mmCIF file as gemmi writes it, N, C-alpha and C atoms, coordinates in Angstrom:
data_model
loop_
_atom_site.group_PDB
_atom_site.id
_atom_site.type_symbol
_atom_site.label_atom_id
_atom_site.label_alt_id
_atom_site.label_comp_id
_atom_site.label_asym_id
_atom_site.label_entity_id
_atom_site.label_seq_id
_atom_site.pdbx_PDB_ins_code
_atom_site.Cartn_x
_atom_site.Cartn_y
_atom_site.Cartn_z
_atom_site.occupancy
_atom_site.B_iso_or_equiv
_atom_site.pdbx_formal_charge
_atom_site.auth_seq_id
_atom_site.auth_asym_id
_atom_site.pdbx_PDB_model_num
ATOM 1 N N . MET Axp A 1 ? -16.083 23.234 14.512 1 0 ? 1 A 1
ATOM 2 C CA . MET Axp A 1 ? -16.559 24.439 15.152 1 0 ? 1 A 1
ATOM 3 C C . MET Axp A 1 ? -15.418 25.435 15.271 1 0 ? 1 A 1
ATOM 4 N N . ILE Axp A 2 ? -15.769 26.663 15.249 1 0 ? 2 A 1
ATOM 5 C CA . ILE Axp A 2 ? -14.765 27.715 15.34 1 0 ? 2 A 1
ATOM 6 C C . ILE Axp A 2 ? -14.207 27.757 16.762 1 0 ? 2 A 1
ATOM 7 N N . GLY Axp A 3 ? -12.91 27.938 16.852 1 0 ? 3 A 1
ATOM 8 C CA . GLY Axp A 3 ? -12.28 28.046 18.158 1 0 ? 3 A 1
ATOM 9 C C . GLY Axp A 3 ? -11.663 26.761 18.663 1 0 ? 3 A 1
ATOM 10 N N . HIS Axp A 4 ? -11.961 25.648 18.036 1 0 ? 4 A 1
ATOM 11 C CA . HIS Axp A 4 ? -11.354 24.393 18.462 1 0 ? 4 A 1
ATOM 12 C C . HIS Axp A 4 ? -9.974 24.266 17.849 1 0 ? 4 A 1
ATOM 13 N N . LYS Axp A 5 ? -9.049 23.808 18.653 1 0 ? 5 A 1
ATOM 14 C CA . LYS Axp A 5 ? -7.675 23.64 18.173 1 0 ? 5 A 1
ATOM 15 C C . LYS Axp A 5 ? -7.333 22.163 18.126 1 0 ? 5 A 1
ATOM 16 N N . GLY Axp A 6 ? -6.475 21.806 17.197 1 0 ? 6 A 1
ATOM 17 C CA . GLY Axp A 6 ? -5.958 20.457 17.165 1 0 ? 6 A 1
ATOM 18 C C . GLY Axp A 6 ? -6.751 19.453 16.353 1 0 ? 6 A 1
ATOM 19 N N . ASP Axp A 7 ? -7.888 19.828 15.806 1 0 ? 7 A 1
ATOM 20 C CA . ASP Axp A 7 ? -8.612 18.848 14.999 1 0 ? 7 A 1
ATOM 21 C C . ASP Axp A 7 ? -7.983 18.764 13.613 1 0 ? 7 A 1
ATOM 22 N N . ILE Axp A 8 ? -8.401 17.782 12.844 1 0 ? 8 A 1
ATOM 23 C CA . ILE Axp A 8 ? -7.777 17.524 11.544 1 0 ? 8 A 1
ATOM 24 C C . ILE Axp A 8 ? -7.967 18.694 10.579 1 0 ? 8 A 1
ATOM 25 N N . GLU Axp A 9 ? -9.1 19.368 10.669 1 0 ? 9 A 1
ATOM 26 C CA . GLU Axp A 9 ? -9.34 20.509 9.791 1 0 ? 9 A 1
ATOM 27 C C . GLU Axp A 9 ? -8.353 21.63 10.087 1 0 ? 9 A 1
ATOM 28 N N . ALA Axp A 10 ? -8.081 21.863 11.357 1 0 ? 10 A 1
ATOM 29 C CA . ALA Axp A 10 ? -7.148 22.926 11.726 1 0 ? 10 A 1
ATOM 30 C C . ALA Axp A 10 ? -5.747 22.632 11.206 1 0 ? 10 A 1
ATOM 31 N N . ARG Axp A 11 ? -5.383 21.387 11.206 1 0 ? 11 A 1
ATOM 32 C CA . ARG Axp A 11 ? -4.033 21.018 10.764 1 0 ? 11 A 1
ATOM 33 C C . ARG Axp A 11 ? -3.773 21.459 9.326 1 0 ? 11 A 1
ATOM 34 N N . TYR Axp A 12 ? -4.779 21.333 8.469 1 0 ? 12 A 1
ATOM 35 C CA . TYR Axp A 12 ? -4.58 21.631 7.054 1 0 ? 12 A 1
ATOM 36 C C . TYR Axp A 12 ? -5.088 23.01 6.639 1 0 ? 12 A 1
ATOM 37 N N . SER Axp A 13 ? -5.917 23.651 7.44 1 0 ? 13 A 1
ATOM 38 C CA . SER Axp A 13 ? -6.479 24.935 7.028 1 0 ? 13 A 1
ATOM 39 C C . SER Axp A 13 ? -5.849 26.122 7.743 1 0 ? 13 A 1
ATOM 40 N N . ILE Axp A 14 ? -5.069 25.895 8.761 1 0 ? 14 A 1
ATOM 41 C CA . ILE Axp A 14 ? -4.521 26.997 9.545 1 0 ? 14 A 1
ATOM 42 C C . ILE Axp A 14 ? -3.508 27.826 8.758 1 0 ? 14 A 1
ATOM 43 N N . ASN Axp A 15 ? -2.884 27.241 7.761 1 0 ? 15 A 1
ATOM 44 C CA . ASN Axp A 15 ? -1.869 27.954 6.983 1 0 ? 15 A 1
ATOM 45 C C . ASN Axp A 15 ? -2.437 28.639 5.746 1 0 ? 15 A 1
ATOM 46 N N . LYS Axp A 16 ? -3.725 28.617 5.586 1 0 ? 16 A 1
ATOM 47 C CA . LYS Axp A 16 ? -4.405 29.309 4.481 1 0 ? 16 A 1
ATOM 48 C C . LYS Axp A 16 ? -3.824 28.966 3.115 1 0 ? 16 A 1
ATOM 49 N N . GLY Axp A 17 ? -3.709 27.664 2.843 1 0 ? 17 A 1
ATOM 50 C CA . GLY Axp A 17 ? -3.274 27.222 1.526 1 0 ? 17 A 1
ATOM 51 C C . GLY Axp A 17 ? -1.781 27.034 1.368 1 0 ? 17 A 1
ATOM 52 N N . ARG Axp A 18 ? -1.008 27.302 2.402 1 0 ? 18 A 1
ATOM 53 C CA . ARG Axp A 18 ? 0.445 27.133 2.326 1 0 ? 18 A 1
ATOM 54 C C . ARG Axp A 18 ? 0.873 26.153 3.404 1 0 ? 18 A 1
ATOM 55 N N . LEU Axp A 19 ? 1.067 24.94 3.025 1 0 ? 19 A 1
ATOM 56 C CA . LEU Axp A 19 ? 1.512 23.936 3.986 1 0 ? 19 A 1
ATOM 57 C C . LEU Axp A 19 ? 3.023 24.024 4.15 1 0 ? 19 A 1
ATOM 58 N N . PRO Axp A 20 ? 3.505 23.88 5.371 1 0 ? 20 A 1
ATOM 59 C CA . PRO Axp A 20 ? 4.956 23.897 5.581 1 0 ? 20 A 1
ATOM 60 C C . PRO Axp A 20 ? 5.613 22.69 4.911 1 0 ? 20 A 1
ATOM 61 N N . PRO Axp A 21 ? 6.854 22.848 4.469 1 0 ? 21 A 1
ATOM 62 C CA . PRO Axp A 21 ? 7.548 21.744 3.784 1 0 ? 21 A 1
ATOM 63 C C . PRO Axp A 21 ? 7.624 20.467 4.61 1 0 ? 21 A 1
ATOM 64 N N . ASP Axp A 22 ? 7.81 20.581 5.924 1 0 ? 22 A 1
ATOM 65 C CA . ASP Axp A 22 ? 7.894 19.372 6.743 1 0 ? 22 A 1
ATOM 66 C C . ASP Axp A 22 ? 6.56 18.639 6.803 1 0 ? 22 A 1
ATOM 67 N N . MET Axp A 23 ? 5.445 19.382 6.731 1 0 ? 23 A 1
ATOM 68 C CA . MET Axp A 23 ? 4.129 18.742 6.722 1 0 ? 23 A 1
ATOM 69 C C . MET Axp A 23 ? 3.896 18.037 5.389 1 0 ? 23 A 1
ATOM 70 N N . ILE Axp A 24 ? 4.321 18.656 4.301 1 0 ? 24 A 1
ATOM 71 C CA . ILE Axp A 24 ? 4.187 18.036 2.979 1 0 ? 24 A 1
ATOM 72 C C . ILE Axp A 24 ? 5.017 16.755 2.922 1 0 ? 24 A 1
ATOM 73 N N . LYS Axp A 25 ? 6.232 16.819 3.468 1 0 ? 25 A 1
ATOM 74 C CA . LYS Axp A 25 ? 7.098 15.641 3.498 1 0 ? 25 A 1
ATOM 75 C C . LYS Axp A 25 ? 6.446 14.519 4.298 1 0 ? 25 A 1
ATOM 76 N N . ASP Axp A 26 ? 5.855 14.849 5.436 1 0 ? 26 A 1
ATOM 77 C CA . ASP Axp A 26 ? 5.177 13.857 6.271 1 0 ? 26 A 1
ATOM 78 C C . ASP Axp A 26 ? 3.952 13.279 5.558 1 0 ? 26 A 1
ATOM 79 N N . MET Axp A 27 ? 3.2 14.128 4.855 1 0 ? 27 A 1
ATOM 80 C CA . MET Axp A 27 ? 2.027 13.66 4.111 1 0 ? 27 A 1
ATOM 81 C C . MET Axp A 27 ? 2.447 12.684 3.013 1 0 ? 27 A 1
ATOM 82 N N . ARG Axp A 28 ? 3.528 12.998 2.319 1 0 ? 28 A 1
ATOM 83 C CA . ARG Axp A 28 ? 4.021 12.113 1.253 1 0 ? 28 A 1
ATOM 84 C C . ARG Axp A 28 ? 4.491 10.781 1.819 1 0 ? 28 A 1
ATOM 85 N N . ARG Axp A 29 ? 5.174 10.831 2.963 1 0 ? 29 A 1
ATOM 86 C CA . ARG Axp A 29 ? 5.645 9.599 3.605 1 0 ? 29 A 1
ATOM 87 C C . ARG Axp A 29 ? 4.461 8.729 4.016 1 0 ? 29 A 1
ATOM 88 N N . CYS Axp A 30 ? 3.465 9.346 4.632 1 0 ? 30 A 1
ATOM 89 C CA . CYS Axp A 30 ? 2.279 8.591 5.057 1 0 ? 30 A 1
ATOM 90 C C . CYS Axp A 30 ? 1.55 7.987 3.858 1 0 ? 30 A 1
ATOM 91 N N . TYR Axp A 31 ? 1.431 8.76 2.783 1 0 ? 31 A 1
ATOM 92 C CA . TYR Axp A 31 ? 0.754 8.246 1.595 1 0 ? 31 A 1
ATOM 93 C C . TYR Axp A 31 ? 1.515 7.071 0.996 1 0 ? 31 A 1
ATOM 94 N N . SER Axp A 32 ? 2.846 7.186 0.927 1 0 ? 32 A 1
ATOM 95 C CA . SER Axp A 32 ? 3.622 6.09 0.332 1 0 ? 32 A 1
ATOM 96 C C . SER Axp A 32 ? 3.518 4.818 1.164 1 0 ? 32 A 1
ATOM 97 N N . GLU Axp A 33 ? 3.366 4.952 2.489 1 0 ? 33 A 1
ATOM 98 C CA . GLU Axp A 33 ? 3.182 3.772 3.334 1 0 ? 33 A 1
ATOM 99 C C . GLU Axp A 33 ? 1.816 3.129 3.107 1 0 ? 33 A 1
ATOM 100 N N . CYS Axp A 34 ? 0.818 3.936 2.775 1 0 ? 34 A 1
ATOM 101 C CA . CYS Axp A 34 ? -0.545 3.428 2.574 1 0 ? 34 A 1
ATOM 102 C C . CYS Axp A 34 ? -0.813 3.001 1.136 1 0 ? 34 A 1
ATOM 103 N N . GLN Axp A 35 ? 0.016 3.424 0.208 1 0 ? 35 A 1
ATOM 104 C CA . GLN Axp A 35 ? -0.234 3.189 -1.21 1 0 ? 35 A 1
ATOM 105 C C . GLN Axp A 35 ? -0.484 1.732 -1.58 1 0 ? 35 A 1
ATOM 106 N N . PRO Axp A 36 ? 0.226 0.755 -1.017 1 0 ? 36 A 1
ATOM 107 C CA . PRO Axp A 36 ? -0.079 -0.635 -1.386 1 0 ? 36 A 1
ATOM 108 C C . PRO Axp A 36 ? -1.522 -1.039 -1.076 1 0 ? 36 A 1
ATOM 109 N N . PHE Axp A 37 ? -2.129 -0.4 -0.093 1 0 ? 37 A 1
ATOM 110 C CA . PHE Axp A 37 ? -3.501 -0.722 0.269 1 0 ? 37 A 1
ATOM 111 C C . PHE Axp A 37 ? -4.509 0.089 -0.536 1 0 ? 37 A 1
ATOM 112 N N . LEU Axp A 38 ? -4.054 1.16 -1.175 1 0 ? 38 A 1
ATOM 113 C CA . LEU Axp A 38 ? -4.946 2.045 -1.914 1 0 ? 38 A 1
ATOM 114 C C . LEU Axp A 38 ? -4.983 1.758 -3.409 1 0 ? 38 A 1
ATOM 115 N N . THR Axp A 39 ? -3.926 1.187 -3.938 1 0 ? 39 A 1
ATOM 116 C CA . THR Axp A 39 ? -3.84 0.962 -5.375 1 0 ? 39 A 1
ATOM 117 C C . THR Axp A 39 ? -4.622 -0.284 -5.789 1 0 ? 39 A 1
ATOM 118 N N . THR Axp A 40 ? -5.167 -0.241 -6.986 1 0 ? 40 A 1
ATOM 119 C CA . THR Axp A 40 ? -5.903 -1.393 -7.496 1 0 ? 40 A 1
ATOM 120 C C . THR Axp A 40 ? -5.092 -2.171 -8.521 1 0 ? 40 A 1
ATOM 121 N N . ALA Axp A 41 ? -3.969 -1.622 -8.961 1 0 ? 41 A 1
ATOM 122 C CA . ALA Axp A 41 ? -3.118 -2.314 -9.928 1 0 ? 41 A 1
ATOM 123 C C . ALA Axp A 41 ? -2.273 -3.343 -9.192 1 0 ? 41 A 1
ATOM 124 N N . THR Axp A 42 ? -2.084 -4.484 -9.827 1 0 ? 42 A 1
ATOM 125 C CA . THR Axp A 42 ? -1.261 -5.513 -9.209 1 0 ? 42 A 1
ATOM 126 C C . THR Axp A 42 ? 0.212 -5.185 -9.407 1 0 ? 42 A 1
ATOM 127 N N . GLN Axp A 43 ? 1.001 -5.557 -8.445 1 0 ? 43 A 1
ATOM 128 C CA . GLN Axp A 43 ? 2.438 -5.343 -8.524 1 0 ? 43 A 1
ATOM 129 C C . GLN Axp A 43 ? 3.054 -6.49 -9.324 1 0 ? 43 A 1
ATOM 130 N N . PRO Axp A 44 ? 4.07 -6.202 -10.145 1 0 ? 44 A 1
ATOM 131 C CA . PRO Axp A 44 ? 4.701 -7.272 -10.933 1 0 ? 44 A 1
ATOM 132 C C . PRO Axp A 44 ? 5.391 -8.286 -10.023 1 0 ? 44 A 1
ATOM 133 N N . LEU Axp A 45 ? 5.232 -9.549 -10.358 1 0 ? 45 A 1
ATOM 134 C CA . LEU Axp A 45 ? 5.878 -10.611 -9.596 1 0 ? 45 A 1
ATOM 135 C C . LEU Axp A 45 ? 7.303 -10.801 -10.084 1 0 ? 45 A 1
ATOM 136 N N . GLU Axp A 46 ? 8.152 -11.159 -9.173 1 0 ? 46 A 1
ATOM 137 C CA . GLU Axp A 46 ? 9.521 -11.473 -9.562 1 0 ? 46 A 1
ATOM 138 C C . GLU Axp A 46 ? 9.536 -12.823 -10.267 1 0 ? 46 A 1
ATOM 139 N N . HIS Axp A 47 ? 10.482 -13.012 -11.147 1 0 ? 47 A 1
ATOM 140 C CA . HIS Axp A 47 ? 10.588 -14.249 -11.92 1 0 ? 47 A 1
ATOM 141 C C . HIS Axp A 47 ? 10.703 -15.459 -11.003 1 0 ? 47 A 1
ATOM 142 N N . SER Axp A 48 ? 11.508 -15.361 -9.959 1 0 ? 48 A 1
ATOM 143 C CA . SER Axp A 48 ? 11.702 -16.499 -9.056 1 0 ? 48 A 1
ATOM 144 C C . SER Axp A 48 ? 10.403 -16.865 -8.348 1 0 ? 48 A 1
ATOM 145 N N . SER Axp A 49 ? 9.587 -15.878 -8.053 1 0 ? 49 A 1
ATOM 146 C CA . SER Axp A 49 ? 8.302 -16.133 -7.405 1 0 ? 49 A 1
ATOM 147 C C . SER Axp A 49 ? 7.362 -16.888 -8.347 1 0 ? 49 A 1
ATOM 148 N N . ILE Axp A 50 ? 7.374 -16.523 -9.613 1 0 ? 50 A 1
ATOM 149 C CA . ILE Axp A 50 ? 6.533 -17.199 -10.606 1 0 ? 50 A 1
ATOM 150 C C . ILE Axp A 50 ? 6.985 -18.649 -10.779 1 0 ? 50 A 1
ATOM 151 N N . VAL Axp A 51 ? 8.297 -18.862 -10.867 1 0 ? 51 A 1
ATOM 152 C CA . VAL Axp A 51 ? 8.84 -20.215 -11.018 1 0 ? 51 A 1
ATOM 153 C C . VAL Axp A 51 ? 8.484 -21.059 -9.804 1 0 ? 51 A 1
ATOM 154 N N . LYS Axp A 52 ? 8.642 -20.508 -8.623 1 0 ? 52 A 1
ATOM 155 C CA . LYS Axp A 52 ? 8.33 -21.236 -7.392 1 0 ? 52 A 1
ATOM 156 C C . LYS Axp A 52 ? 6.858 -21.643 -7.36 1 0 ? 52 A 1
ATOM 157 N N . GLN Axp A 53 ? 5.974 -20.709 -7.691 1 0 ? 53 A 1
ATOM 158 C CA . GLN Axp A 53 ? 4.54 -21.001 -7.682 1 0 ? 53 A 1
ATOM 159 C C . GLN Axp A 53 ? 4.193 -22.067 -8.721 1 0 ? 53 A 1
ATOM 160 N N . THR Axp A 54 ? 4.831 -22.02 -9.88 1 0 ? 54 A 1
ATOM 161 C CA . THR Axp A 54 ? 4.595 -23.016 -10.924 1 0 ? 54 A 1
ATOM 162 C C . THR Axp A 54 ? 5.028 -24.402 -10.465 1 0 ? 54 A 1
ATOM 163 N N . LYS Axp A 55 ? 6.175 -24.477 -9.807 1 0 ? 55 A 1
ATOM 164 C CA . LYS Axp A 55 ? 6.649 -25.766 -9.292 1 0 ? 55 A 1
ATOM 165 C C . LYS Axp A 55 ? 5.702 -26.326 -8.232 1 0 ? 55 A 1
ATOM 166 N N . ILE Axp A 56 ? 5.209 -25.474 -7.371 1 0 ? 56 A 1
ATOM 167 C CA . ILE Axp A 56 ? 4.267 -25.916 -6.332 1 0 ? 56 A 1
ATOM 168 C C . ILE Axp A 56 ? 3.003 -26.479 -6.963 1 0 ? 56 A 1
ATOM 169 N N . GLU Axp A 57 ? 2.483 -25.789 -7.961 1 0 ? 57 A 1
ATOM 170 C CA . GLU Axp A 57 ? 1.268 -26.256 -8.635 1 0 ? 57 A 1
ATOM 171 C C . GLU Axp A 57 ? 1.512 -27.581 -9.353 1 0 ? 57 A 1
ATOM 172 N N . ALA Axp A 58 ? 2.684 -27.742 -9.964 1 0 ? 58 A 1
ATOM 173 C CA . ALA Axp A 58 ? 3.013 -28.995 -10.648 1 0 ? 58 A 1
ATOM 174 C C . ALA Axp A 58 ? 3.096 -30.146 -9.651 1 0 ? 58 A 1
ATOM 175 N N . LEU Axp A 59 ? 3.715 -29.91 -8.501 1 0 ? 59 A 1
ATOM 176 C CA . LEU Axp A 59 ? 3.803 -30.947 -7.471 1 0 ? 59 A 1
ATOM 177 C C . LEU Axp A 59 ? 2.429 -31.317 -6.924 1 0 ? 59 A 1
ATOM 178 N N . LYS Axp A 60 ? 1.578 -30.336 -6.748 1 0 ? 60 A 1
ATOM 179 C CA . LYS Axp A 60 ? 0.208 -30.614 -6.286 1 0 ? 60 A 1
ATOM 180 C C . LYS Axp A 60 ? -0.526 -31.487 -7.298 1 0 ? 60 A 1
ATOM 181 N N . SER Axp A 61 ? -0.346 -31.161 -8.569 1 0 ? 61 A 1
ATOM 182 C CA . SER Axp A 61 ? -0.997 -31.927 -9.625 1 0 ? 61 A 1
ATOM 183 C C . SER Axp A 61 ? -0.486 -33.367 -9.657 1 0 ? 61 A 1
ATOM 184 N N . LEU Axp A 62 ? 0.828 -33.561 -9.516 1 0 ? 62 A 1
ATOM 185 C CA . LEU Axp A 62 ? 1.407 -34.907 -9.486 1 0 ? 62 A 1
ATOM 186 C C . LEU Axp A 62 ? 0.918 -35.695 -8.275 1 0 ? 62 A 1
ATOM 187 N N . ALA Axp A 63 ? 0.872 -35.049 -7.129 1 0 ? 63 A 1
ATOM 188 C CA . ALA Axp A 63 ? 0.416 -35.727 -5.913 1 0 ? 63 A 1
ATOM 189 C C . ALA Axp A 63 ? -1.039 -36.149 -6.047 1 0 ? 63 A 1
ATOM 190 N N . LYS Axp A 64 ? -1.838 -35.296 -6.625 1 0 ? 64 A 1
ATOM 191 C CA . LYS Axp A 64 ? -3.257 -35.614 -6.818 1 0 ? 64 A 1
ATOM 192 C C . LYS Axp A 64 ? -3.408 -36.794 -7.778 1 0 ? 64 A 1
ATOM 193 N N . ALA Axp A 65 ? -2.612 -36.803 -8.855 1 0 ? 65 A 1
ATOM 194 C CA . ALA Axp A 65 ? -2.678 -37.889 -9.833 1 0 ? 65 A 1
ATOM 195 C C . ALA Axp A 65 ? -2.223 -39.212 -9.219 1 0 ? 65 A 1
ATOM 196 N N . CYS Axp A 66 ? -1.238 -39.181 -8.341 1 0 ? 66 A 1
ATOM 197 C CA . CYS Axp A 66 ? -0.742 -40.407 -7.702 1 0 ? 66 A 1
ATOM 198 C C . CYS Axp A 66 ? -1.757 -40.983 -6.717 1 0 ? 66 A 1
ATOM 199 N N . LEU Axp A 67 ? -2.529 -40.126 -6.099 1 0 ? 67 A 1
ATOM 200 C CA . LEU Axp A 67 ? -3.498 -40.579 -5.099 1 0 ? 67 A 1
ATOM 201 C C . LEU Axp A 67 ? -4.793 -41.093 -5.721 1 0 ? 67 A 1
ATOM 202 N N . GLU Axp A 68 ? -5.002 -40.823 -6.976 1 0 ? 68 A 1
ATOM 203 C CA . GLU Axp A 68 ? -6.249 -41.251 -7.634 1 0 ? 68 A 1
ATOM 204 C C . GLU Axp A 68 ? -6.143 -42.635 -8.19 1 0 ? 68 A 1
């Protein structure tokens, strides 16, 4: 509604298309913090993480074979 101050629309429309640099910087910071939750691409795993997971799976397989 017209005349209301402080709502989200006012924050971005009050400058008539020219956002202050500090607001742009804050928007970029907020987006980068949220990006892991917004992206659908998987992040590359580190080599040590892959090796660790492989060893865990091998041990699980050996334990299962020993118990059967």
